C-alpha positions as CSV (number, residue, x, y, z in Angstrom):
1,M,-20.0,-13.2,43.5
2,I,-18.6,-11.7,40.3
3,Y,-18.2,-8.0,39.8
4,I,-18.6,-6.3,36.5
5,Q,-18.1,-2.8,35.3
6,F,-19.7,-1.7,32.0
7,E,-20.0,1.2,29.6
8,N,-23.5,2.1,28.6
9,E,-24.3,2.2,24.8
10,T,-28.0,2.6,25.3
11,E,-30.4,2.3,28.3
12,V,-30.7,-1.4,27.7
13,R,-27.3,-2.3,26.3
14,A,-23.9,-1.9,28.0
15,F,-20.5,-3.3,27.0
16,V,-18.8,-5.1,30.0
17,N,-15.3,-3.8,30.1
18,F,-14.1,-5.2,33.5
19,I,-14.7,-8.5,35.3
20,H,-13.4,-9.5,38.7
21,Y,-14.2,-13.0,39.8
22,N,-13.5,-12.6,43.5
23,P,-14.1,-8.9,44.3
24,L,-14.9,-9.2,48.0
25,D,-12.0,-11.6,48.9
26,P,-9.8,-10.0,51.6
27,N,-6.5,-11.0,49.8
28,E,-7.4,-11.0,46.1
29,G,-10.4,-8.7,46.1
30,L,-10.8,-5.1,45.2
31,G,-10.6,-3.9,48.8
32,K,-14.2,-2.5,48.8
33,T,-17.5,-3.5,50.3
34,A,-20.4,-4.6,48.1
35,D,-22.1,-1.3,48.7
36,E,-19.0,0.6,47.5
37,L,-18.7,-1.7,44.4
38,S,-22.3,-1.1,43.5
39,L,-21.5,2.6,43.0
40,T,-19.2,1.7,40.0
41,G,-20.6,-1.6,38.8
42,V,-22.7,-4.6,39.6
43,L,-22.3,-7.9,41.6
44,I,-23.7,-10.9,39.7
45,E,-24.0,-14.6,40.6
46,A,-22.6,-16.0,37.3
47,L,-21.7,-15.2,33.7
48,P,-23.6,-16.8,30.8
49,Q,-22.1,-19.9,29.2
50,L,-19.5,-19.0,26.6
51,E,-19.7,-20.7,23.3
52,K,-16.8,-21.4,21.0
53,H,-17.1,-20.1,17.5
54,D,-14.2,-20.4,15.1
55,G,-12.9,-17.1,13.9
56,K,-15.0,-15.2,16.4
57,D,-14.3,-13.3,19.6
58,A,-17.0,-13.1,22.4
59,K,-18.0,-9.7,23.7
60,L,-20.0,-9.6,26.9
61,Y,-22.9,-7.3,27.2
62,F,-25.2,-6.3,30.1
63,N,-28.8,-4.9,30.3
64,P,-28.7,-2.5,33.2
65,Q,-32.5,-2.5,33.5
66,T,-33.1,-6.3,33.5
67,K,-29.6,-7.3,34.7
68,E,-29.4,-9.8,31.8
69,L,-26.0,-10.8,30.4
70,W,-25.2,-12.1,26.9
71,Y,-22.4,-12.6,24.5
72,E,-22.2,-11.2,21.0
73,Y,-19.7,-12.9,18.7
74,V,-17.6,-10.8,16.3
75,D,-15.0,-11.6,13.7
76,S,-11.6,-12.1,15.2
77,P,-8.7,-10.1,13.7
78,L,-6.4,-12.1,11.6
79,P,-3.0,-13.0,13.0
80,E,-0.2,-10.7,11.7
81,N,1.3,-13.4,9.5
82,D,-2.1,-14.1,7.9
83,R,-2.8,-10.4,7.4
84,I,0.6,-9.9,5.8
85,A,0.0,-12.9,3.5
86,Q,-3.4,-11.5,2.6
87,L,-2.0,-8.1,1.8
88,E,0.8,-9.6,-0.3
89,Q,-1.9,-11.6,-2.2
90,N,-3.9,-8.4,-2.7
91,M,-0.9,-6.5,-3.9
92,K,0.0,-9.3,-6.4
93,A,-3.6,-9.2,-7.8
94,L,-3.4,-5.4,-8.1
95,M,-0.1,-5.6,-9.9
96,L,-1.5,-8.2,-12.3
97,S,-4.6,-6.0,-12.9
98,A,-2.4,-2.9,-13.5
99,T,-0.2,-4.9,-15.9
100,D,-3.3,-6.1,-17.8
101,Q,-4.6,-2.6,-18.0
102,Y,-1.3,-1.3,-19.3
103,E,-1.2,-4.0,-21.9
104,Q,-4.7,-3.1,-23.0
105,T,-3.7,0.5,-23.1
106,L,-0.7,-0.4,-25.4
107,A,-3.0,-2.4,-27.6
108,I,-5.4,0.6,-27.9
109,E,-2.4,2.9,-28.7
110,D,-1.3,0.5,-31.5
111,K,-4.9,0.5,-32.9
112,T,-5.0,4.3,-32.7
113,K,-1.7,4.6,-34.5
114,A,-2.8,2.2,-37.2
115,T,-6.1,4.1,-37.6
116,M,-4.2,7.4,-37.9
117,L,-1.8,6.0,-40.5
118,A,-4.8,4.6,-42.5
119,T,-6.6,8.0,-42.2
120,T,-3.4,9.8,-43.4
121,D,-3.1,7.3,-46.3
122,L,-6.7,7.9,-47.3
123,F,-6.2,11.7,-47.1
124,E,-3.2,11.5,-49.4
125,Q,-5.1,9.3,-51.8
126,T,-7.9,11.8,-51.8
127,L,-5.5,14.6,-52.5
128,E,-4.0,12.6,-55.4
129,L,-7.5,11.9,-56.8
130,D,-8.5,15.5,-56.5
131,S,-5.3,16.4,-58.4
132,R,-6.1,14.0,-61.2
133,I,-9.7,15.1,-61.4
134,E,-8.5,18.7,-61.6
135,A,-6.0,17.8,-64.3
136,L,-8.6,15.9,-66.3
137,E,-11.0,18.9,-66.0
138,N,-8.3,21.3,-67.1
139,A,-7.5,19.0,-70.1
140,N,-11.2,18.8,-71.1
141,E,-11.5,22.6,-70.9
142,A,-8.5,23.0,-73.1
143,T,-9.9,20.8,-75.8
């Protein structure tokens, strides 16, 4: 017999959080009778066949109403070295992106300065033309 304890998530779904493969053994067991163990968990005959899925961890679930057991496979956390390498790669990508955006901002600033200089030049030319027109008008009035 195998003993499991579980935490109910719903009426028909519970996460198995404890497994003992020999609970009634006088030496290795839990020191309780089957009736005592049934107050805190369930005795079962066998666990379902565990399948191997790369990059996945198996989580055992139990249906308290039907006594059915099954595994759900979830993504395994990356090993620390892989997580660090992934974070370093993400950081490099962010730095490149920030550098690219900075360079684009500088280019926009350069274009803005050039536009401002051109606008100032046009304004000065307009003032010069206004002065010439006014001088010509004054010359025509005097004659």
